[in-house]
C-alpha positions as CSV (number, residue, x, y, z in Angstrom):
1,M,-177.1,108.1,-48.5
2,S,-178.9,107.9,-51.8
3,S,-179.5,104.7,-53.6
4,S,-177.2,105.7,-56.5
5,Q,-174.3,105.6,-54.0
6,G,-174.9,102.1,-52.9
7,P,-175.0,100.8,-49.3
8,F,-171.4,101.9,-48.3
9,T,-168.9,104.6,-49.1
10,V,-165.3,103.8,-49.9
11,A,-164.2,105.1,-46.5
12,Q,-166.8,102.9,-44.7
13,V,-165.7,99.8,-46.7
14,H,-162.0,100.5,-46.0
15,A,-162.8,100.9,-42.3
16,L,-164.8,97.7,-42.1
17,W,-162.1,95.6,-43.8
18,S,-159.3,97.3,-41.8
19,A,-161.1,96.4,-38.6
20,G,-161.4,92.8,-39.8
21,Y,-157.7,92.7,-40.7
22,E,-156.7,94.1,-37.3
23,A,-158.8,91.4,-35.6
24,L,-157.1,88.6,-37.7
25,E,-153.7,90.1,-37.2
26,Q,-154.2,90.2,-33.4
27,R,-155.2,86.5,-33.3
28,K,-153.4,85.0,-36.2
29,Q,-150.9,83.1,-34.1
30,E,-153.8,81.6,-32.2
31,I,-155.4,80.6,-35.5
32,N,-152.1,79.2,-36.8
33,D,-151.8,77.0,-33.8
34,L,-155.2,75.5,-34.4
35,N,-154.3,74.6,-38.0
36,V,-154.3,70.8,-38.5
37,Y,-156.4,70.4,-41.6
38,P,-155.8,69.9,-44.5
39,V,-152.2,70.2,-43.4
40,P,-150.9,71.0,-39.9
41,D,-148.6,73.7,-41.4
42,G,-149.6,76.4,-39.0
43,D,-150.3,79.2,-41.5
44,T,-154.1,79.6,-41.7
45,G,-154.2,82.8,-39.6
46,T,-151.3,84.3,-41.6
47,N,-152.9,83.4,-44.9
48,M,-156.3,84.8,-43.9
49,A,-154.8,88.0,-42.6
50,L,-152.7,88.5,-45.8
51,T,-155.8,87.9,-47.9
52,V,-157.8,90.5,-46.0
53,R,-154.8,93.0,-46.1
54,S,-154.9,92.7,-49.9
55,I,-158.5,93.9,-49.7
56,V,-157.7,96.8,-47.5
57,E,-154.9,97.9,-49.8
58,G,-157.1,97.5,-52.9
59,V,-159.9,99.6,-51.4
60,A,-157.3,102.3,-50.4
61,R,-156.3,102.7,-54.0
62,L,-159.9,103.6,-55.1
63,P,-161.1,107.2,-55.6
64,V,-163.5,108.3,-52.8
65,T,-166.1,108.8,-55.5
66,A,-166.1,105.1,-56.6
67,G,-169.6,103.7,-57.0
68,P,-170.9,100.4,-55.6
69,V,-170.1,98.3,-58.6
70,E,-166.5,99.6,-58.8
71,L,-166.1,99.3,-55.1
72,C,-167.4,95.8,-54.8
73,S,-165.4,94.7,-57.8
74,A,-162.2,96.1,-56.3
75,V,-162.9,94.1,-53.1
76,T,-163.5,90.9,-55.0
77,Q,-160.5,91.4,-57.3
78,S,-158.2,92.3,-54.4
79,A,-159.3,89.2,-52.5
80,L,-158.6,86.9,-55.5
81,M,-155.2,88.4,-56.3
82,G,-154.1,88.5,-52.7
83,A,-155.5,85.1,-51.6
84,R,-153.0,83.0,-49.7
85,G,-153.2,79.3,-49.0
86,N,-156.3,77.1,-49.0
87,S,-158.1,79.3,-46.4
88,G,-157.3,82.5,-48.3
89,V,-158.6,81.2,-51.6
90,I,-161.8,79.9,-50.0
91,L,-162.2,83.2,-48.2
92,S,-161.8,85.1,-51.5
93,Q,-164.8,83.2,-52.9
94,M,-166.9,83.9,-49.8
95,V,-166.0,87.6,-50.4
96,R,-166.9,87.3,-54.1
97,G,-170.4,85.9,-53.3
98,A,-171.1,88.6,-50.7
99,M,-169.9,91.4,-52.9
100,E,-172.2,90.3,-55.8
101,V,-175.1,91.0,-53.5
102,V,-173.8,94.2,-51.9
103,A,-173.1,95.7,-55.3
104,Q,-176.8,95.6,-56.1
105,A,-178.1,96.9,-52.7
106,A,-179.5,100.4,-52.3
107,S,-178.8,100.6,-48.6
108,P,-177.4,98.5,-45.8
109,S,-180.2,96.4,-44.3
110,V,-180.8,93.1,-42.6
111,E,-182.2,91.7,-45.8
112,M,-178.9,92.6,-47.6
113,F,-176.8,90.9,-45.0
114,V,-179.0,87.7,-45.2
115,A,-178.7,87.6,-49.0
116,A,-175.0,88.3,-48.8
117,L,-174.4,85.4,-46.4
118,R,-176.5,83.0,-48.4
119,H,-174.8,83.9,-51.7
120,A,-171.3,83.8,-50.1
121,T,-172.0,80.3,-48.9
122,E,-173.3,79.1,-52.3
123,T,-170.3,80.6,-54.1
124,A,-167.7,79.2,-51.7
125,Y,-169.2,75.7,-51.8
126,R,-169.2,75.8,-55.6
127,A,-165.6,76.8,-55.7
128,V,-164.4,73.7,-53.7
129,R,-164.0,70.5,-55.7
130,R,-165.0,68.3,-52.8
131,P,-166.4,70.3,-49.9
132,V,-165.5,68.9,-46.4
133,E,-167.8,69.6,-43.4
134,G,-166.3,70.7,-40.2
135,T,-164.4,73.5,-42.0
136,M,-164.9,77.2,-42.6
137,L,-167.5,76.3,-45.2
138,T,-169.7,74.7,-42.5
139,V,-169.3,77.7,-40.2
140,L,-170.3,80.1,-42.9
141,R,-173.3,78.0,-43.9
142,D,-174.4,77.8,-40.2
143,M,-174.2,81.6,-39.9
144,A,-176.2,82.0,-43.1
145,E,-178.9,79.6,-41.9
146,V,-179.3,81.5,-38.6
147,A,-179.4,84.7,-40.6
148,V,-182.3,83.4,-42.7
149,A,-184.2,82.1,-39.7
150,A,-183.7,85.4,-37.7
151,G,-185.5,87.4,-40.4
152,P,-185.7,91.1,-41.1
153,A,-187.6,91.9,-37.9
154,L,-184.5,92.3,-35.8
155,T,-182.4,95.5,-35.6
156,P,-179.1,95.3,-37.5
157,E,-177.2,95.2,-34.2
158,T,-179.2,92.3,-32.7
159,F,-179.1,90.5,-36.0
160,L,-175.3,90.7,-36.4
161,K,-174.8,89.7,-32.8
162,R,-176.9,86.6,-33.4
163,V,-175.0,85.7,-36.6
164,V,-171.7,86.0,-34.8
165,A,-173.0,83.9,-31.9
166,A,-174.1,81.2,-34.4
167,G,-170.6,81.3,-35.9
168,W,-168.9,80.6,-32.5
169,E,-171.4,77.8,-31.8
170,S,-170.6,76.3,-35.2
171,V,-166.8,76.6,-34.6
172,A,-167.1,74.7,-31.3
173,K,-168.9,71.9,-33.1
174,T,-166.4,71.4,-35.9
175,P,-164.6,68.5,-34.1
176,R,-167.8,66.6,-34.2
177,L,-167.8,66.7,-37.9
178,L,-164.2,66.2,-38.8
179,K,-162.2,63.4,-37.3
180,V,-158.8,64.9,-37.7
181,L,-159.9,67.9,-35.5
182,A,-161.3,65.6,-32.8
183,D,-158.1,63.6,-32.8
184,A,-156.0,66.8,-32.4
185,G,-158.4,68.2,-29.8
186,V,-158.9,71.5,-31.6
187,V,-161.6,73.4,-33.5
188,D,-161.2,74.2,-37.1
189,A,-158.7,77.1,-37.7
190,G,-160.4,78.4,-40.8
191,G,-163.8,78.5,-39.2
192,F,-162.3,80.2,-36.1
193,G,-160.6,82.8,-38.3
194,L,-163.7,83.5,-40.3
195,V,-165.7,84.4,-37.1
196,V,-162.8,86.4,-35.8
197,L,-162.9,88.4,-39.1
198,V,-166.7,88.9,-39.1
199,E,-166.7,89.9,-35.4
200,G,-163.8,92.3,-36.0
201,M,-165.7,94.0,-38.9
202,I,-168.7,94.3,-36.7
203,D,-166.7,95.8,-33.8
204,G,-165.3,98.3,-36.2
205,R,-168.7,99.2,-37.3
206,A,-169.9,99.5,-33.8
207,R,-167.1,101.9,-32.8
208,A,-167.8,104.1,-35.8
209,D,-171.6,104.1,-35.9
210,T,-173.1,103.2,-32.5
211,P,-172.2,103.2,-28.8
212,I,-173.3,99.6,-28.6
213,A,-170.4,97.2,-28.2
214,L,-171.0,94.1,-30.2
215,R,-167.9,92.2,-28.9
216,W,-168.9,88.8,-27.7
217,T,-166.5,85.9,-27.8
218,P,-167.7,82.9,-25.7
219,Q,-165.1,80.6,-24.2
220,L,-164.7,77.8,-26.7
221,E,-164.6,74.2,-25.5
222,V,-163.9,71.5,-28.0
223,E,-166.9,69.2,-28.4
224,T,-166.1,65.6,-29.5
225,G,-168.5,63.0,-30.6
226,M,-169.7,61.1,-33.7
227,Y,-167.9,62.8,-36.5
228,T,-169.1,62.7,-40.1
229,E,-165.9,63.4,-42.0
230,E,-162.9,61.1,-41.7
231,E,-160.6,63.1,-44.0
232,E,-156.9,62.6,-43.6
233,P,-154.4,65.4,-43.8
234,S,-152.8,66.0,-47.2
235,R,-150.0,63.6,-48.0
236,F,-148.2,65.9,-50.5
237,T,-145.2,68.1,-49.8
238,Y,-145.6,71.4,-51.6
239,C,-148.3,74.0,-51.2
240,T,-148.3,75.6,-54.6
241,S,-150.3,78.7,-55.6
242,F,-150.2,81.2,-58.4
243,L,-152.3,83.7,-60.4
244,L,-152.7,82.8,-64.1
245,S,-153.6,85.7,-66.5
246,G,-154.6,85.2,-70.1
247,S,-157.5,85.2,-72.5
248,D,-160.2,82.6,-72.9
249,L,-159.0,80.8,-69.8
250,D,-161.2,77.9,-68.7
251,P,-161.0,77.3,-64.9
252,G,-163.1,74.1,-65.1
253,S,-160.8,72.5,-67.7
254,L,-157.7,73.5,-65.8
255,E,-159.1,72.1,-62.6
256,E,-159.7,68.7,-64.3
257,R,-156.1,68.7,-65.6
258,L,-154.6,69.5,-62.2
259,A,-156.8,67.1,-60.2
260,E,-154.5,64.2,-61.0
261,L,-151.4,66.0,-59.7
262,G,-152.4,66.8,-56.1
263,D,-155.2,67.5,-53.6
264,S,-156.7,70.5,-51.8
265,L,-157.2,71.9,-55.3
266,L,-158.9,75.2,-55.8
267,V,-159.2,76.8,-59.2
268,V,-161.2,80.0,-59.2
269,G,-161.6,83.0,-61.4
270,D,-162.8,83.8,-64.9
271,H,-161.6,83.8,-68.5
272,C,-159.0,86.5,-67.8
273,Q,-157.6,85.6,-64.4
274,V,-157.5,82.3,-62.4
275,K,-156.2,81.7,-58.9
276,V,-154.8,78.2,-58.4
277,H,-154.0,76.5,-55.1
278,V,-152.9,72.9,-54.9
279,H,-150.9,70.5,-52.6
280,T,-148.6,68.5,-54.8
281,D,-145.3,66.7,-55.1
282,H,-144.7,68.1,-58.6
283,P,-145.0,71.9,-58.5
284,G,-142.7,72.2,-61.5
285,E,-145.0,70.1,-63.7
286,I,-148.0,72.2,-62.6
287,L,-146.3,75.5,-63.4
288,T,-145.2,74.2,-66.8
289,L,-148.7,73.2,-67.6
290,A,-150.1,76.6,-66.5
291,T,-147.4,78.6,-68.4
292,A,-148.7,77.1,-71.6
293,L,-152.0,78.8,-71.0
294,G,-151.0,82.3,-70.0
295,T,-148.8,84.4,-67.7
296,L,-148.0,83.5,-64.1
297,S,-147.6,85.8,-61.2
298,E,-147.9,85.7,-57.4
299,I,-146.1,82.3,-57.5
300,E,-145.7,80.7,-54.0
301,I,-144.3,77.2,-53.3
302,D,-144.0,76.3,-49.6
303,N,-142.6,73.1,-48.2
304,M,-145.4,71.9,-45.9
305,R,-143.2,69.3,-44.1
306,E,-140.9,72.1,-43.0
307,Q,-143.9,74.2,-41.9
308,Q,-145.3,71.3,-39.9
309,E,-142.0,70.9,-38.1
310,A,-141.8,74.6,-37.3
311,R,-145.4,74.5,-36.0
312,A,-144.6,71.5,-33.8
313,A,-141.5,73.2,-32.4
314,R,-143.4,76.4,-31.7
315,L,-146.2,74.7,-29.9
316,S,-143.7,72.7,-27.9
317,S,-142.0,75.9,-26.7
318,Q,-145.3,77.4,-25.8
319,E,-146.1,74.5,-23.5
320,T,-143.0,75.3,-21.4
321,A,-143.8,79.0,-20.9
322,L,-144.8,79.7,-17.3
323,T,-145.6,83.4,-17.7
324,E,-146.9,85.5,-20.6
325,V,-147.2,89.2,-20.9
326,V,-150.2,91.2,-22.0
327,A,-149.7,94.9,-22.8
328,V,-151.9,97.8,-23.7
329,V,-150.1,99.6,-26.5
330,A,-151.0,102.4,-29.0
331,G,-149.4,102.9,-32.4
332,E,-147.9,100.4,-34.8
333,G,-144.3,101.4,-34.0
334,N,-144.8,100.9,-30.3
335,K,-146.6,97.6,-31.0
336,A,-143.6,96.3,-33.0
337,L,-141.3,97.5,-30.2
338,F,-143.2,95.7,-27.5
339,R,-143.4,92.5,-29.6
340,N,-139.6,92.6,-30.1
341,L,-139.2,92.9,-26.3
342,G,-141.1,89.7,-25.8
343,V,-144.7,90.8,-25.1
344,D,-147.0,87.9,-26.1
345,T,-150.4,89.7,-26.5
346,I,-151.1,93.3,-27.5
347,V,-154.3,95.1,-26.7
348,D,-155.0,98.2,-28.7
349,G,-155.3,101.4,-26.6
350,G,-153.5,104.1,-24.7
351,Q,-154.0,107.7,-23.4
352,S,-157.7,108.8,-24.0
353,M,-158.5,105.5,-25.7
354,N,-158.3,103.0,-22.8
355,P,-159.6,99.5,-23.6
356,S,-162.6,98.2,-21.7
357,T,-162.4,95.6,-18.9
358,E,-163.9,93.2,-21.4
359,D,-161.1,93.8,-23.9
360,L,-158.5,93.0,-21.2
361,L,-160.3,90.0,-20.0
362,K,-160.6,88.6,-23.5
363,A,-156.8,89.0,-24.0
364,I,-156.0,87.4,-20.7
365,Q,-158.3,84.4,-21.5
366,Q,-156.3,83.8,-24.7
367,V,-153.1,83.3,-22.7
368,K,-152.0,79.6,-22.4
369,A,-149.4,80.1,-19.6
370,P,-150.5,79.6,-15.9
371,A,-149.4,83.2,-15.0
372,V,-150.1,86.5,-16.7
373,I,-148.4,89.9,-16.3
374,L,-150.7,92.7,-17.4
375,L,-149.1,96.1,-18.5
376,P,-151.9,98.7,-18.7
377,N,-149.4,101.3,-19.6
378,N,-151.5,104.3,-18.6
379,G,-150.6,104.6,-14.9
């Protein structure tokens, strides 16, 4: 590929993000169940998956001849416009930072990945008004630090595997950093989802470009100890988010005005478009304030109390399940049919595309019930 074309084609970028989306979609309920901070509303996996789906759809709309700047801009813009929830907005800023580096690269290299991880970390931390450690921010930073230390001497495959391993190690340590996680006995949902996404994108790349399988998910055990953050879950009722469009918008000024009305505040964007996410008891007041500055779209107001109750009920019902079903299924229609029939976990595969033993073992290890029924569906 020539340098004028950039490091990736439109088709390659679409395949990478599609693989990441499939990984999140496959494990989103598991991620949702881990979600206790900043609110135990059980939607982190869903929000991250929807955010990445927006990227996939945005790239799909591009002409195949799109250059690196147009391509990376589309990824960034799609992530911002489709960002859902606290985790989705933070993820969109990670994407923004990474794409600013990729857009300037001539070809994919370890050096490019290192720079992208570093800039993604810096951009995400700047976007959060008061960063909290033990979250997806920490996990990304740890991955970036390992990437820098690993250096360019490694092959891309070895380098990426090392970065993913660092991500899993960081996720396992999140309860040591954030008290609310230690109290709940879980790892951070956003950090977990981030590594699932990155690992999924690498898996997709491995299937397309190399026979080497880079799937490596260690069995996570929650580590508890001396935590450094004693953040309490949000005390507000409504998760409010929207996209503000206008001219001469000032994200910093808007952030200051909204800070008094809630917490978990994220205000990101530029002078033309700003994405806002906030937990508040006064969504109407916030929308009225924003309406005076421009046009609102993508408005979402969720009652987090109701979400918390639904999450608690779902987890309670899971605890009583004695048997879960894992099935190998090909095709989206068949997957939907199997889910409607009560299958708990789907493994992608079928005739001529059988999953590996490792794929099946990974799926079985995710099951919480004491007994598992495996349907290989290729007898």
